[in-house]
ROGU-719353 format. One record per residue: residue number from 1; x, y, z of N, C-alpha, C in turn. Coordinates in steps of 0.2 Angstrom, whole numbers, plus 2048, in hexadecimal, padded with zeros to 3 digits. Last residue first. Layout:
# ROGU-719353
{NUM,{X,Y,Z},{X,Y,Z},{X,Y,Z}} ...
//
This chain:
# ROGU-719353
{287,{641,221,575},{643,226,57A},{63F,222,581}} {286,{640,219,56A},{645,217,56F},{645,21B,574}} {285,{638,21E,55F},{635,219,563},{63A,217,569}} {284,{642,224,558},{63B,228,559},{638,225,55F}} {283,{649,21A,552},{64C,21E,558},{646,222,55B}} {282,{647,217,546},{643,212,54B},{645,216,551}} {281,{64C,221,53E},{644,221,53D},{642,21C,544}} {280,{659,21E,540},{656,225,542},{64F,224,542}} {279,{65B,212,53A},{65B,213,541},{658,219,544}} {278,{658,216,52D},{653,211,530},{654,212,538}} {277,{664,21D,52B},{65E,21F,52A},{658,21C,52E}} {276,{66D,212,52B},{66D,218,530},{667,21C,530}} {275,{66B,20C,51F},{669,207,527},{668,20E,52B}} {274,{664,218,515},{669,214,518},{667,210,51E}} {273,{65C,21B,504},{65C,21B,50C},{661,216,50E}} {272,{663,221,4F5},{660,21C,4FA},{660,21C,501}} {271,{661,231,4EE},{665,22C,4F1},{661,226,4F5}} {270,{657,233,4DF},{658,234,4E6},{65D,22E,4E9}} {269,{654,22E,4D3},{656,235,4D3},{658,237,4DB}} {268,{650,221,4CF},{64B,226,4D4},{64D,22C,4D3}} {267,{65B,21C,4C8},{654,21B,4C6},{64F,220,4C9}} {266,{667,220,4CE},{666,221,4C8},{65E,220,4C5}} {265,{664,21C,4DC},{665,223,4DA},{664,225,4D3}} {264,{664,20E,4DA},{65E,212,4DE},{65E,21A,4DB}} {263,{670,20C,4D5},{66A,20A,4D1},{664,20E,4D4}} {262,{67D,20D,4D9},{67A,213,4D9},{674,212,4D5}} {261,{682,200,4E5},{681,202,4DE},{67D,209,4DF}} {260,{68D,1F5,4EE},{688,1FB,4EF},{688,1FE,4E8}} {259,{691,1E5,4F5},{690,1E9,4EE},{68B,1EF,4F0}} {258,{694,1DC,4FF},{696,1E4,500},{693,1E8,4FB}} {257,{689,1CF,502},{68D,1D3,4FE},{68E,1D9,500}} {256,{687,1BD,507},{688,1C4,509},{68B,1C9,504}} {255,{689,1B0,506},{686,1B4,500},{685,1BB,501}} {254,{68F,1AC,512},{693,1AC,50B},{68F,1B0,506}} {253,{685,1B3,51B},{68D,1B1,51C},{68F,1B1,514}} {252,{678,1B6,51A},{67B,1B9,51F},{683,1B7,521}} {251,{675,1AD,510},{674,1B5,510},{677,1B9,515}} {250,{677,1A1,518},{67A,1A3,512},{67A,1AA,510}} {249,{66B,1A1,520},{672,1A1,523},{677,1A3,51E}} {248,{660,1A1,518},{661,1A6,51C},{668,1A6,51E}} {247,{662,194,511},{663,19B,50D},{665,1A1,511}} {246,{660,18C,51C},{666,18B,517},{667,192,513}} {245,{653,18E,51E},{658,190,523},{65F,190,520}} {244,{64E,189,511},{64C,191,513},{651,192,519}} {243,{650,17C,512},{652,180,50C},{653,188,50F}} {242,{648,178,51D},{650,178,51D},{653,17D,517}} {241,{63A,183,51F},{63D,17C,51C},{645,17D,51D}} {240,{634,189,52F},{637,18A,52A},{63A,183,526}} {239,{62D,187,53B},{62A,184,536},{62E,186,52F}} {238,{632,18D,546},{62C,190,543},{62A,18E,53D}} {237,{63B,181,549},{635,183,54E},{630,188,54A}} {236,{645,186,540},{641,17F,540},{63A,180,544}} {235,{648,192,546},{645,192,540},{642,18B,53F}} {234,{64E,18D,553},{649,192,553},{645,192,54C}} {233,{659,185,54E},{655,182,553},{64D,188,552}} {232,{660,18D,547},{65D,187,542},{657,184,548}} {231,{665,197,54F},{661,199,549},{65D,193,547}} {230,{66C,18E,558},{666,191,55A},{662,194,555}} {229,{677,18A,54F},{672,185,551},{66C,188,556}} {228,{67E,196,54D},{67A,193,547},{675,18D,54A}} {227,{67D,1A2,559},{67F,19B,557},{67A,199,552}} {226,{67C,1B4,554},{678,1AD,557},{67D,1A8,554}} {225,{689,1C0,558},{686,1BB,553},{682,1B5,556}} {224,{685,1D0,55D},{687,1C9,55F},{684,1C4,55A}} {223,{689,1E1,561},{687,1DB,55D},{689,1D4,55E}} {222,{685,1EC,56E},{68A,1E8,56A},{686,1E3,565}} {221,{684,1FC,575},{680,1F7,572},{686,1F3,56D}} {220,{681,208,582},{686,203,57F},{682,1FE,57C}} {219,{677,216,57D},{679,211,581},{67F,20C,57E}} {218,{670,21F,575},{674,221,57A},{675,21C,57F}} {217,{66A,21C,56A},{666,21B,56E},{66A,21C,575}} {216,{674,220,55F},{66D,224,55F},{66A,222,565}} {215,{680,219,563},{67F,221,563},{679,224,563}} {214,{67A,20C,561},{67D,20E,568},{67C,215,568}} {213,{677,20C,554},{672,20A,559},{675,20D,55F}} {212,{685,20E,550},{680,211,54D},{67A,211,552}} {211,{68A,201,554},{68D,207,556},{688,20C,555}} {210,{682,1F7,54C},{682,1F8,553},{684,1FE,557}} {209,{688,1FB,540},{681,1FC,541},{680,1FC,548}} {208,{695,1F6,540},{694,1FE,540},{68D,1FF,542}} {207,{693,1E8,542},{695,1EC,547},{695,1F4,547}} {206,{68E,1E6,537},{689,1E5,53B},{68B,1E9,541}} {205,{693,1F2,529},{694,1EC,52D},{68E,1EB,534}} {204,{68B,1FA,51C},{68E,1F9,522},{68F,1F2,525}} {203,{68D,1FE,50D},{68C,1F8,50F},{690,1F8,517}} {202,{683,20C,506},{689,20A,509},{687,202,50B}} {201,{676,211,502},{67C,213,4FF},{682,211,502}} {200,{66E,200,4FC},{66E,206,500},{674,20A,4FE}} {199,{669,1FA,4ED},{66C,1FA,4F2},{66C,200,4F6}} {198,{662,1F2,4DE},{661,1F7,4E3},{664,1F5,4EA}} {197,{668,1EF,4D0},{66A,1EB,4D6},{668,1F1,4DB}} {196,{660,1E9,4C1},{662,1EE,4C6},{662,1EB,4CD}} {195,{662,1E5,4B1},{663,1E1,4B7},{664,1E8,4BC}} {194,{659,1E9,4A3},{65E,1EB,4A7},{65D,1E6,4AD}} {193,{64E,1E8,49A},{654,1E5,498},{65A,1E5,49D}} {192,{649,1F9,49C},{647,1F3,49A},{64D,1F0,498}} {191,{649,207,4A0},{64D,201,4A4},{64C,1FA,4A2}} {190,{640,20E,499},{648,20F,497},{64B,20A,49C}} {189,{633,20E,499},{636,208,497},{63E,208,496}} {188,{62A,20F,4A9},{62E,212,4A4},{632,20D,4A1}} {187,{623,208,4B2},{620,20D,4AF},{623,212,4AA}} {186,{62B,1FF,4B8},{625,1FD,4B6},{622,202,4B2}} {185,{636,207,4BD},{637,201,4B8},{631,200,4B5}} {184,{630,20E,4C6},{633,212,4C1},{633,20D,4BB}} {183,{62E,205,4D1},{628,209,4CD},{629,20C,4C7}} {182,{639,1FF,4D3},{635,1FB,4CF},{630,1FF,4CD}} {181,{63F,209,4DB},{641,207,4D5},{63D,203,4D0}} {180,{635,20A,4E5},{636,210,4E1},{63A,20E,4DA}} {179,{638,1FD,4EB},{632,1FE,4E8},{631,204,4E4}} {178,{645,1FF,4F0},{644,1FB,4EB},{63E,1FB,4E8}} {177,{641,208,4F8},{646,20B,4F3},{645,206,4EE}} {176,{63A,202,502},{637,208,4FE},{63B,20A,4F8}} {175,{643,1F9,508},{63E,1F7,502},{63B,1FC,4FF}} {174,{654,1FD,508},{64D,1FF,50A},{648,1FC,505}} {173,{662,1F2,509},{65D,1F7,505},{657,1F8,508}} {172,{673,1EF,50C},{66C,1EF,50F},{667,1F4,50C}} {171,{67F,1E9,507},{67D,1EF,504},{675,1F1,506}} {170,{689,1E3,515},{684,1E2,510},{681,1EA,50D}} {169,{696,1DB,51E},{693,1E1,51A},{68E,1DF,516}} {168,{69B,1D4,52D},{699,1D2,527},{694,1D9,525}} {167,{6A1,1D4,53A},{6A4,1D8,535},{6A0,1D7,52E}} {166,{699,1CB,542},{699,1D3,543},{69C,1D7,53E}} {165,{691,1C0,538},{696,1C2,53C},{696,1C9,53D}} {164,{67E,1BD,538},{684,1BE,535},{68A,1C0,53A}} {163,{672,1BC,53F},{675,1B6,53D},{67C,1B7,539}} {162,{671,1C6,54F},{670,1C4,549},{673,1BD,546}} {161,{66D,1D1,55C},{670,1CA,55A},{66D,1C9,553}} {160,{672,1DF,566},{670,1DC,560},{672,1D5,55E}} {159,{670,1E5,576},{673,1DF,571},{66F,1DE,56B}} {158,{66A,1EE,57D},{670,1EF,57D},{675,1EA,578}} {157,{65C,1ED,57E},{660,1EB,582},{667,1EB,582}} {156,{657,1F8,575},{653,1F7,57C},{659,1F3,581}} {155,{660,1F8,56B},{65F,1FF,56E},{65C,1FF,575}} {154,{65F,1EB,566},{665,1F0,568},{664,1F5,56C}} {153,{652,1E9,563},{654,1E6,568},{65B,1E9,56B}} {152,{652,1F2,558},{64E,1F4,55E},{650,1F1,564}} {151,{659,1EB,54F},{65B,1F2,551},{657,1F4,556}} {150,{651,1DE,54F},{659,1DE,551},{65B,1E5,553}} {149,{646,1E5,549},{646,1E0,54F},{64C,1E0,552}} {148,{649,1EA,53C},{647,1EE,542},{648,1EA,548}} {147,{64E,1E2,531},{653,1E4,536},{64F,1E7,53C}} {146,{648,1E1,526},{648,1DB,52A},{64C,1DC,52F}} {145,{648,1EC,51F},{643,1EC,523},{642,1E4,527}} {144,{653,1EC,518},{654,1EF,51D},{64E,1EE,522}} {143,{657,1DD,50E},{652,1E2,50F},{653,1E5,517}} {142,{665,1DA,504},{662,1D9,50B},{65D,1DF,50D}} {141,{664,1DE,4F3},{667,1DA,4F9},{662,1DB,4FF}} {140,{65A,1DD,4E3},{65D,1E0,4EA},{661,1DC,4EF}} {139,{659,1DC,4D4},{65D,1D7,4D9},{65F,1DB,4E0}} {138,{64E,1DD,4C8},{650,1DF,4CF},{653,1DA,4D2}} {137,{64C,1DD,4B7},{64E,1D9,4BD},{650,1DD,4C2}} {136,{63F,1E0,4AB},{645,1E4,4AF},{646,1DE,4B5}} {135,{63A,1DE,49B},{63A,1DD,4A1},{641,1E0,4A4}} {134,{62F,1D9,48C},{633,1DF,48F},{635,1DE,498}} {133,{62D,1C9,489},{62B,1CF,48B},{630,1D3,48D}} {132,{634,1BD,485},{634,1C2,47F},{630,1C9,482}} {131,{636,1B1,48C},{62E,1B3,48C},{62F,1B9,485}} {130,{643,1B0,491},{640,1AC,48A},{63A,1AE,488}} {129,{643,1B9,49B},{647,1BA,495},{644,1B6,490}} {128,{63B,1B1,4A3},{639,1B7,4A1},{63C,1BA,49C}} {127,{642,1A5,4A7},{63C,1A6,4A3},{639,1AC,4A1}} {126,{64E,1AC,4AD},{64F,1A8,4A6},{647,1A8,4A2}} {125,{648,1AF,4B8},{64B,1B5,4B3},{64B,1B2,4AD}} {124,{644,1A5,4BE},{63F,1A9,4BC},{642,1AE,4B7}} {123,{650,19E,4C0},{64C,19C,4BC},{646,1A0,4B9}} {122,{655,1A7,4CA},{658,1A7,4C3},{654,1A3,4BE}} {121,{64D,1A4,4D4},{64C,1AB,4D0},{64F,1AB,4C9}} {120,{652,197,4D7},{64A,198,4D5},{64A,19F,4D2}} {119,{65F,19B,4DB},{65F,197,4D5},{657,197,4D2}} {118,{65C,1A3,4E7},{660,1A5,4E0},{65F,1A2,4DA}} {117,{656,19A,4EF},{653,19F,4EB},{655,1A2,4E6}} {116,{661,191,4F2},{65C,18F,4F0},{657,194,4EB}} {115,{671,198,4EF},{66C,199,4F2},{666,196,4EE}} {114,{67C,199,4E8},{67E,195,4EE},{676,195,4F2}} {113,{679,198,4D6},{679,19C,4DC},{67A,196,4E2}} {112,{679,194,4C9},{67E,191,4CE},{67E,194,4D5}} {111,{671,19C,4C3},{670,193,4C3},{674,190,4C8}} {110,{66B,1A9,4CE},{670,1A6,4C9},{66E,19F,4C9}} {109,{66C,1B7,4DA},{669,1B3,4D5},{66D,1AF,4CF}} {108,{66F,1BE,4E6},{673,1B8,4E5},{66F,1B4,4DF}} {107,{664,1C7,4E7},{66A,1CA,4E5},{66F,1C3,4E3}} {106,{654,1C3,4DE},{659,1C3,4E4},{660,1C4,4E2}} {105,{647,1CC,4D7},{64B,1C6,4D7},{64F,1C5,4DD}} {104,{639,1D2,4D1},{63E,1D1,4D7},{641,1CB,4D7}} {103,{636,1D6,4C0},{637,1D2,4C5},{63B,1D3,4CA}} {102,{62B,1DF,4B6},{631,1E0,4BB},{631,1DA,4C0}} {101,{625,1DE,4A6},{626,1DB,4AC},{62C,1DD,4B0}} {100,{61B,1E5,49A},{621,1E5,49E},{620,1E1,4A4}} {99,{60E,1E3,493},{614,1E6,48F},{61B,1E6,493}} {98,{604,1D6,491},{607,1DA,496},{60E,1DC,492}} {97,{5FC,1CC,48A},{5FF,1D2,485},{603,1D7,48B}} {96,{5F8,1C0,490},{5F4,1C6,491},{5F6,1CC,48E}} {95,{603,1B7,48D},{5FC,1B8,489},{5F8,1BD,48A}} {94,{60C,1BD,496},{60E,1BD,48F},{607,1BC,48B}} {93,{606,1BB,4A1},{608,1C2,4A0},{608,1C2,498}} {92,{606,1AD,4A2},{600,1B1,4A3},{601,1B8,4A1}} {91,{614,1AA,4A2},{60F,1A8,49D},{608,1AC,49C}} {90,{617,1B0,4AF},{61A,1B2,4A7},{616,1B0,4A1}} {89,{610,1A8,4B8},{60F,1AF,4B8},{612,1B2,4B0}} {88,{613,19A,4B5},{60D,19C,4B5},{60D,1A5,4B4}} {87,{622,19A,4B7},{61F,199,4B0},{617,19B,4B0}} {86,{623,19D,4C4},{626,1A2,4BF},{622,1A1,4B8}} {85,{61C,193,4CA},{61A,19A,4CA},{61C,19E,4C5}} {84,{627,18A,4C7},{620,188,4C5},{61C,18F,4C5}} {83,{631,18E,4CF},{631,18E,4C8},{62B,18D,4C4}} {82,{62B,18F,4DC},{62C,195,4DA},{62D,195,4D1}} {81,{62A,184,4E4},{624,186,4E0},{626,18B,4DB}} {80,{633,185,4EF},{633,181,4EA},{62F,181,4E4}} {79,{634,198,4F2},{630,192,4F2},{633,18C,4EE}} {78,{632,1A9,4F6},{637,1A3,4F5},{634,19D,4F6}} {77,{624,1B0,4ED},{628,1AF,4F3},{62D,1A9,4F3}} {76,{626,1BC,4E0},{624,1B5,4E1},{628,1B3,4E8}} {75,{622,1C9,4D6},{624,1C7,4DC},{622,1C1,4DF}} {74,{622,1D3,4CA},{622,1CC,4CA},{625,1CA,4D1}} {73,{617,1DE,4C4},{61D,1DD,4C9},{61C,1D5,4CB}} {72,{613,1E2,4B4},{612,1DE,4B9},{618,1DE,4BD}} {71,{607,1EC,4A8},{60F,1EA,4AB},{60D,1E6,4B2}} {70,{5FB,1ED,4A3},{601,1F0,49F},{607,1ED,4A2}} {69,{5ED,1E3,4A4},{5F2,1E6,4A7},{5F8,1E8,4A2}} {68,{5E2,1DA,49E},{5E2,1E2,49D},{5E8,1E5,4A1}} {67,{5E5,1CD,4A8},{5E2,1D0,4A3},{5E0,1D7,4A3}} {66,{5EC,1C8,4B4},{5F0,1CC,4AF},{5EC,1CF,4A9}} {65,{5E3,1C2,4BC},{5E7,1C9,4BF},{5EA,1CC,4B9}} {64,{5E0,1B8,4B3},{5DB,1BD,4B6},{5DE,1C3,4B7}} {63,{5EC,1AF,4B5},{5E9,1B2,4AF},{5E4,1B8,4AF}} {62,{5EA,1AD,4C3},{5F0,1B1,4C1},{5EE,1B3,4BA}} {61,{5DE,1A5,4C4},{5DF,1AB,4C7},{5E4,1B0,4C5}} {60,{5E2,19A,4BB},{5DD,19E,4B9},{5DD,1A6,4BC}} {59,{5ED,194,4C3},{5EF,197,4BD},{5E9,19C,4BB}} {58,{5F0,194,4D4},{5EA,196,4D0},{5EC,199,4C9}} {57,{5FC,196,4D9},{5FB,190,4D6},{5F5,18F,4D2}} {56,{5FC,1A2,4DF},{600,1A1,4D8},{5FF,19B,4D5}} {55,{5EE,1A6,4E7},{5F3,1A2,4E6},{5F6,1A2,4E0}} {54,{5E4,1B4,4EC},{5E5,1AD,4EB},{5EC,1AB,4E9}} {53,{5DB,1C2,4E8},{5DE,1BE,4ED},{5DE,1B6,4EC}} {52,{5DD,1D1,4E2},{5DB,1CB,4E1},{5DF,1C6,4E5}} {51,{5D8,1E2,4E3},{5DB,1DD,4E6},{5D8,1D7,4E4}} {50,{5DB,1F3,4DD},{5D7,1ED,4DC},{5DB,1E6,4DF}} {49,{5DC,200,4E7},{5E0,1FC,4E4},{5DB,1F5,4E3}} {48,{5D4,209,4EE},{5D3,20A,4E6},{5D7,205,4E3}} {47,{5DE,20C,4FC},{5D8,20D,4FA},{5D8,20E,4F2}} {46,{5EE,202,4FE},{5EA,20A,4FD},{5E2,207,4FA}} {45,{5EC,1F4,50A},{5EE,1F7,503},{5EB,1FF,502}} {44,{5E9,1ED,514},{5ED,1F3,516},{5EE,1F7,50F}} {43,{5DD,1E1,517},{5E1,1E4,512},{5E4,1EC,515}} {42,{5DE,1D5,524},{5DC,1DB,522},{5DF,1DF,51D}} {41,{5E1,1C4,528},{5E3,1C9,526},{5DE,1D0,523}} {40,{5DA,1B8,52A},{5D8,1BD,52F},{5DB,1C4,52D}} {39,{5E6,1AF,523},{5E0,1AF,526},{5DF,1B4,52A}} {38,{5F0,1B9,517},{5EF,1B3,51C},{5E8,1B3,520}} {37,{5EC,1BB,506},{5ED,1BD,50C},{5EC,1B7,511}} {36,{5F5,1BB,4F8},{5F3,1B5,4FD},{5F2,1B9,503}} {35,{5F3,1C7,4EA},{5F8,1C4,4F0},{5F4,1BF,4F3}} {34,{5F5,1D3,4DF},{5F3,1CB,4E0},{5F7,1CA,4E5}} {33,{5EE,1E3,4DB},{5F3,1DF,4E0},{5EF,1D7,4E1}} {32,{5EF,1EF,4CF},{5EB,1E9,4D0},{5F0,1E4,4D5}} {31,{5ED,200,4CD},{5F1,1FA,4CF},{5EC,1F5,4D1}} {30,{5EF,20E,4C4},{5EB,209,4C6},{5EF,203,4C8}} {29,{5F8,21C,4CB},{5F9,216,4C7},{5F3,212,4C9}} {28,{5FB,227,4D4},{5F6,227,4D0},{5F4,222,4CB}} {27,{605,226,4DD},{606,22A,4D6},{600,22A,4D2}} {26,{5FF,21E,4E7},{600,225,4E8},{602,229,4E2}} {25,{600,212,4E1},{5FA,215,4E2},{5FA,21D,4E3}} {24,{60E,210,4E1},{60B,210,4D9},{604,214,4DB}} {23,{610,20F,4EE},{614,215,4EA},{610,216,4E3}} {22,{609,204,4F2},{608,20B,4F5},{60A,210,4F1}} {21,{60E,1FA,4EB},{608,1FB,4EA},{606,202,4EC}} {20,{61C,1FA,4F0},{61B,1FC,4E9},{614,1FE,4E8}} {19,{619,1F6,4FE},{61C,1FE,4FC},{61B,1FF,4F6}} {18,{613,1E9,4FB},{610,1EE,4FD},{612,1F5,4FD}} {17,{61F,1E3,4F5},{619,1E4,4F2},{614,1E9,4F4}} {16,{62A,1E3,4FF},{62B,1E7,4F8},{623,1E9,4F6}} {15,{623,1DC,50A},{626,1E2,50A},{627,1E6,504}} {14,{613,1D5,503},{61A,1D6,507},{61C,1DC,507}} {13,{607,1D6,4FC},{606,1D7,503},{60D,1D7,507}} {12,{608,1D3,4EF},{607,1DB,4F1},{608,1DC,4F9}} {11,{60C,1CB,4E6},{60F,1CA,4EC},{60E,1D1,4EF}} {10,{60B,1D5,4D7},{60B,1CD,4D9},{60E,1CE,4E0}} {9,{603,1E1,4D0},{608,1E0,4D6},{607,1D9,4D9}} {8,{600,1E7,4C1},{5FE,1E2,4C5},{605,1E1,4CA}} {7,{5F9,1F6,4BC},{5FF,1F3,4BC},{5FD,1EE,4C2}} {6,{5EB,1F9,4B1},{5EE,1F8,4B6},{5F5,1F6,4B6}} {5,{5E8,208,4A7},{5E8,201,4A6},{5EC,1FF,4AD}} {4,{5E8,216,4A7},{5E3,213,4AC},{5E3,20C,4AB}} {3,{5F7,220,4AB},{5F4,21A,4A6},{5EE,216,4AA}} {2,{5F6,230,4B1},{5F8,229,4B1},{5F5,225,4AC}} {1,{5FA,23F,4A9},{5F4,23B,4AC},{5F7,233,4AB}} 
//
């Protein structure tokens, strides 16, 4: 029988947070979800999940979310405010007697990271280590769920366009696999003190991915790298700050990694999904 005391999922409306919330709820765990909905958003979280809406800037709200919790999934969006949020969350968890924190970090985390978000995540890891709370760090690579628009465009128009060179390889990972690793780490103590790097089963290049889309869609598909100037213009128009644009470009170039691990298999007992599995899923709508 599942423990009736709640697991708190911070950032429960995002890619990983929503997948984790659903998996924990499906397993019969009590879940308390803290997130800030956008205006007009309607909750899509499973029935029975306790929802708390608000910002990590609200210290009292964060403390209330931690009350009576046994474990916390610590997901904070990249932001210059992240170091302050790290301290608010970890202090609240420690004061509430939370037994375990699983932190979603970034692959290129470190005090000397080339990424702004990598340095902010490193700060959070350090604060968590200093707290004395049992914890697990997850450092996944690039989320597959960021790719459907590009893959669908390739199947529809014959051209996939992205920020990386055609030869760049990454250990693309499905957010459902990250969530599955997080769920195990939150509910079992055997991973405490570890840094886990969930990846897919391989690190395909963008050229290989285009070839796979071509094979499934039965049309010629090529991959093209977008000019950096076009990316900057588009994202600036969307309101992205310069640090976010710079990180996005580095993630697709110098910060890209071919590393592939067995962490998903070790923790969950099943092989991780691949980009090619995602292509098969999307292809059901390509007919």
